[in-house]
N, C-alpha and C positions, 0 to 999 in steps of 0.2 A: 393550364395557366403556369406562369413562372412564379414560384413561391419563394419570397424573400423574407428575412426576419424583419418584423416591425416591433419596436420596443416602446413601452411606456413605463418609465421608471424601472422597477425591478420585475416587470412583467413583459413577456414577449407575447404579442397578440396573434401571432401566426405560428404554425407548426408545419413541418415537412414530413409527409408520410414515409417516404423512403429513408430519410435520415433517422426517423424514430425506429423504423423497422431494423435498420442496421445497428442501432444502439442495443436493441433487445437481442439481436443475434450475437453481439459481442458478449453480452452477459451470459447467454446460453453457452457459447463457446468456452468461456472461462469455467463455468460450472462443470461442463462435460470433461474438461481437462483435469479436474480434481478427483481424488478418491471418492467413491460413492458413499452416501450417507445412509446409515441404518436408522432411518427416521420415520416421519409421519407417513400415513398411507392415504388419508383423505383430509384435505385442508381447505379451510375457509379463510380468505384474505379480505378484510374489510378496509377499503382504501387501497385497491390493488393496482392502480394504473401508473403510478410513478414512485420514485424514491425507494424507501425501504419496503413498502408494500409490494411493489413490482419485483424487487430483488428477492423478497421472501417467496413469492410465487414461483419465480424462476428456479430458485434453489430447491424448493420442495419438489417441484415437478421434474426437473432435469437432474437434480442431485440425488433424490430419493425415489423417483418414479411415482410420486404421489398424484392422485386425482385432485384437481383444484377447482374451487369456485371463487371468482373474483367479483367483488362488489365495488362499484365506482359510479361517479356522476355521468349521466348521458351528455355527450358534447360532440355530436356528429357535425359534419360540415353543412353549411347552408349557403347555397349560391356561390358567391365568390369568397365567402368566409371559410377558412380552413376549420377542420375539427381541432380539438385540443390535442396536445401531445399525449395525454393519457389515453385518449380514444385510439390514436394511431399505435401507441405502445401495446394496448390490449388487443387490437386487431392482429398485430404481428405475433403476439404471444399465442393467441388462439390458433392461428394458422400453423405456427411452428410446433405447437403441442400436438395438434391433430396429425401433422406429418410424422411426428415421432411416435404415434400410437398412444398418446397420453390423453386421458379423459379430462376435459376441462369445460367450464361453463362461465358465462358472464351474466351478472345481474346489474342493470343500471338503475339508479334512483338515488334519492336522498338517504344516505346511511342513517341519519337521525330519525327517520320516519318509521312509524309502525308498519306502514304498507310495504316498505322495502324489506324490513325484517321478515314479515310474513311470507313474501314471495320467495325470499332466500330459503326460509325454512321448508317451504313446499318443494323447492327444487332439491334440497338436500335429501328430504324424505323420499322423493320419487327416484332420484338418480344415484345417490350415494348411501342412503340409509342413515349414516351418522358421520360426523367429522371428529378427528382426534387431535387436530391442531387448529386453533383460531388465532390469526394474526390481526391485531387492531392497529391500523396505521392511517387514521383519518386526520387530515389537516384542513381546517376551514376557519374562516374569520367570522362565521355566523352560524348560529344554531337555533332552530325553532323547537321549543320544548314539546314533545309529542303528547303530553298530558294537558298542559295549560294553554298551549299555543303561543306562549310568550317568546319573543325573539331576543336573543342575546347576541351581542357583538363583542369580539375580543379586541384588545389593544396591546401594543408593545410599548410599555411604559415602566419606569422605575417606581418603587414604592417609597413614599416618605419625602425624598429630596429630589431636586432637579439633578439630572445626570448630564455631565459634560465630558466629552472625550473626542478622540480623533475618529473620523469616518472617511470613507472613500466613495466617490462616484466611480464604480468599476468600469463604466463605459469610457470615461475620459481619463482616469488615473488621477483626478484631482483630490488631494487630501485636505480636508477642512475640519474645523471644530464643529461639533453639533451639541446642542443642549435640548434635553427632553424633559418636559414638565412631568411631575409625578402624577400617577393615576388617582382618580377619585375612588372612594369606597365602592361605588356602583360599578365603575369600570373594572376594578379588581374582581369584584364578585362575578360580573358577567363573563370575564375572561376564564375564570374557573369553570363556569357552566358550559362554556364552549369547548375548552381545551383540556379539561380535567377528565376524570374517569366515569362521569355519569353515563355516557352513551355506551362505553365499553361494558359496564355492568349490566345495562339494559339488554345488550346483545347476548351476553352469557346467560342471563336469567331466562331470556326468551328461548334460547337454544335448549337449555336444560328442561324447561317446562314442556317444550314440544317433543322431548325425547330424542333429539337429533345430535346431542353431544355425548360422545362415547365415554364410558368409564376410562380412567387413566388419561383423559384428554388434557392437553396443555394449551394455555392461552398466554399470549405475550403482547405487550404494547411497547412502543419505543419512546425513549426520553433522551434528554441531554443535560449535562451539567456545565461543562466548559471551563474555560480559564478564568483566573482572577480578573483578567482584562475585560471580560464580558459579563461579569457577575451582576453588576448593578442594573444593567438593562435586561439581563436574561434570568439567571437563576434566582436572584434576589428581587426581581421585578414581577410584573403581573404573570408572565409566562411561568416563572418559577413557582408561583402559588398554584398554578394549574398543574404543573408537574408534580408538586407535593401531593396534590389531590389524586393524581393518577397513581402515584406510588402507594398511597393509602388504599386506593381501590384494589390494587394488586394484592395487598395483604388480606383484604376482605374476601376477595375472590378465591385466594389460595386456601383460606380456611373453609369456605363453602365447598370448594371442589375436592378438598382432601377426603371428604366423606366417601367419594367414589374413586379415591386414589388419583385425583387430578391435581393440577398445579397451575399457578398463575405467576407470571414474572413481568417486571419491567426491565427492558434491556437498555442500558445507557450507552449511546453510540458516540462516535467521534464527530468533530466538526466537518461538514461536507458542503459542497455547493448543491443547494436545493432551492426550489421556488420559495419555500418558507424562510430559509436562512438568508436569502437575498433581500428579504423585506426588513430585516432587523438591522438598525443602524449599528455601526462598529463591527458587526460580525463578518461582513465580506472582507474588511481590511485584516481582521484577525486571521481568518481562514487563509488569506493569501500569504501571510507570513508563516502560518502553520504548515502549509503545503511545502514551502521552500525548505523548512527545517526537516520535516519528516521525510521528504524525498532524499535529502542529503544523507540522512541516517538510514535510508533503506527501510523506513517504517510506514511509508504512505500506503493507505488503502482507500479504494473507492467504495461505493455502496455495495456492489456485488461481493467484493472481497471481505468486507465487514460481515455481510450476511452469511457467507459460507462459514466463516470462523465462528459466528454465533451458533449455527446449526451443528457443525462438526465438533467443535471443542467445548461447547457449553450445553446447549439444549439436549443433544443426543450423544454426549460424551460417554464412553464406556464406564468411566468411574463416577458418573453422576454429574450434576450441574453445579459448578462452583459459583458462589454468590458472595457479595460483600456483607458487612454487618447489618445492612438494612434489607437484605434479601434480594438485592438487585444483581442482575448479570452485568458485568462491566466489560464492554469491549472498547471503552475509551481509554484503556490503561496505557496504550502507547502514546496517545496524545497528551495525557496528563502526567507522563513521567517527568520528574524534576529536571532532567537534562534538556528535554525538548522545550518545556515551558520557560526555562531560564533563557534559552536562545531566542525564543519568540519575544520575550519581554525586552531583551537587549535590542532586537530589531525594532520593536515598537517605539522605543524611546527616540530612535533616530529618524523615523519615517516622515518624509515630506513628499510633496508632489514631484520634486526634482529627482528623488532617488528611489521612488517606489518600485520601479521596474528592476532596479539593481538589487534591492534588499528583499523583495517578496516575489512570489510567483503569481502576480496578478494576471499575467498572460494566460496561465492555465485556468484561473478562476473565470475569466471572461469566456474562454473557449468552452469550458464545461457548462457555463450558464447557457450558452447557445445550443450546446449539445442536448440539454434537457428538452429542447423543442425540435430536435432533429436537424439542426444546422451545424456547420463546421465539422462535418463527419467525413472522414476519408472514405473514398469509394462511391460517393454520391454525386451525381451530376446536377448541380443546382441551376444550371442554365437550361435543363431539359423541360419540356412541357409536361406538367404533372397534374394528374386528376386528384383533386382534394377529397373526392367522395370515396371513402373506403368503408367497406362493410365488415362488421365484426361477426364472425361465424359463432355458432353456439350461444347466441345472445338470447336471454330469456326475459 
C-alpha cells in the first residue's frame, strides 16, 4: 500500500515503517559519532518506543554498549491500518541492535498494569539478572489503578483562573487567541494520578522486591518546566501539579535507593516537538519561536542530542552528577537562559498569522511533527508500495 500521513488535530493516525526506521538510524548514527559513555550495562526503559524513552534506549545501547529491555504498548498493523510509529521505531531498534551484537528485548503491554511489570521482571531475571538503570518515560492520557481498578483521565488545564493567550494551528499557520477554563479539583487530582510519580514508584518497588534491581542502580524520569509564556497552562496548571508529584517521588525513591547506594533523579528537558507537546495549547507556537532563536544562537538540540548530554555530562559524568537546589538534573539550561528567553518573548509579542513564518521556525515544527510518524524524512520513497506489517524481533 502507499502510506500517506492522515492527521486528526495533533495526532497523525498513520505511520510509515521505512520513515520511522530511518529516524531511528539517524539517532544511532549521531550516538556512534560521539565519544563512548562509561555508563550503564543493563537498562530497562519503560515507555521506550518514542521521544526521550527511545532516545535513552539508543544512547544506552549504542553509546555505552548496554543490554536493554524496552516496555511499550502493543500497536501492530491490522489490515489496511498501519502500526503506530512506536511499533515501527521499536522494530527498527531491535533489528539494528541485533545487527550490532547488542542484547535487547521488547515487552509490550500496559505499563500501568501488574501483569506487564511481572512479565518484565521475569524477562530481566532470566536474561539479564539485574538492571542498573531504569528510565521511566511513560506519557498517557489515561491510567487504570492496578489496585482499585479506578480509571483516571488527565487534562491540560490551568488552575484557578481561565487562561487566555496566543496559539497556532501548526498545520495552517493560523495564529488565534485561545481561552481554557480552569480544571476542577477532580480533574487536577486525576491528572496527578496519571502523570505523577505513582507508577514510577510502583515499578521501582516491584523491581526491588523481585531482586532484579542492582545495587548502585540509577533511575530517572523526565520532566519539563518551560518559559513564563507557558507557565499558566503548563507548570502552574494540572500538568505542573503532576510534575511536582513526580519530583517529590524522585526524592522518596532517592532516599529508599540510597540504602543500596542507588539514586533517583528527575531530568528537566527543553521544549521539543513531541506527540505530547503538540497536544498542549500555546506550546507549539512557543516551541516554533524557541527553535528559531536557539538555532540562530547555535544552541538547538533535538531529543537525541539532549539525551546524550544527559548521559555523558550528568548521569555518568566523571566528577559526579550536577543537580539544582531541588535535586533535579537540568538540561533545559540553554532554553531558559535569559538571552534566549528575552528574544522569544520579543518575538511572541509580535506574532500574527501574517508574520509567523518570518518570525518563527514553524516550518521545522511541522516537519518534525510528521517525522515523529516517519514522514517527510529524506531518503524514503513515499510513493513506493509499502508493507505496513512489520515484525518486532525479540518480542516477549
